[in-house]
C-alpha distance (Angstrom), angle and dihedral (degrees) to the residues before:
residue distance angle dihedral
M1 . . .
D2 3.80 . .
E3 3.80 92.7 .
K4 3.79 91.5 49.9
E5 3.81 91.1 51.2
K6 3.80 90.5 51.6
N7 3.80 91.7 50.8
R8 3.80 90.9 48.7
K9 3.80 91.7 52.6
R10 3.80 91.4 48.3
A11 3.79 90.7 49.5
L12 3.82 90.3 51.4
I13 3.81 91.4 50.6
V14 3.81 92.1 48.8
F15 3.82 89.7 47.6
Q16 3.81 91.7 51.4
I17 3.82 91.9 48.3
F18 3.81 89.1 50.3
I19 3.82 92.4 50.7
Y20 3.82 93.9 46.6
G21 3.79 91.3 46.1
Y22 3.80 90.5 51.3
L23 3.82 91.6 49.6
L24 3.80 91.3 48.5
V25 3.80 91.3 50.7
M26 3.80 91.1 49.6
F27 3.81 90.6 48.9
G28 3.80 90.8 48.1
I29 3.80 91.9 51.2
Q30 3.81 90.8 49.8
L31 3.80 90.5 50.6
Y32 3.80 92.0 47.0
M33 3.80 92.4 49.3
S34 3.80 92.7 49.4
F35 3.81 90.8 50.0
A36 3.80 91.4 46.1
R37 3.82 90.3 53.0
G38 3.79 89.8 52.6
W39 3.81 97.4 -119.4
W40 3.79 88.4 142.4
E41 3.78 118.1 60.1
L42 3.79 104.1 -146.4
């Protein structure tokens, strides 16, 4: 019971890290594309 609970918590943490990582990658790609198109004059 205790071991199963620990595994479930670890799985949730890994899942959250995966989701946040995916969102960050998507955000990074959006930023890169906007810079590549020259929307920002730097």
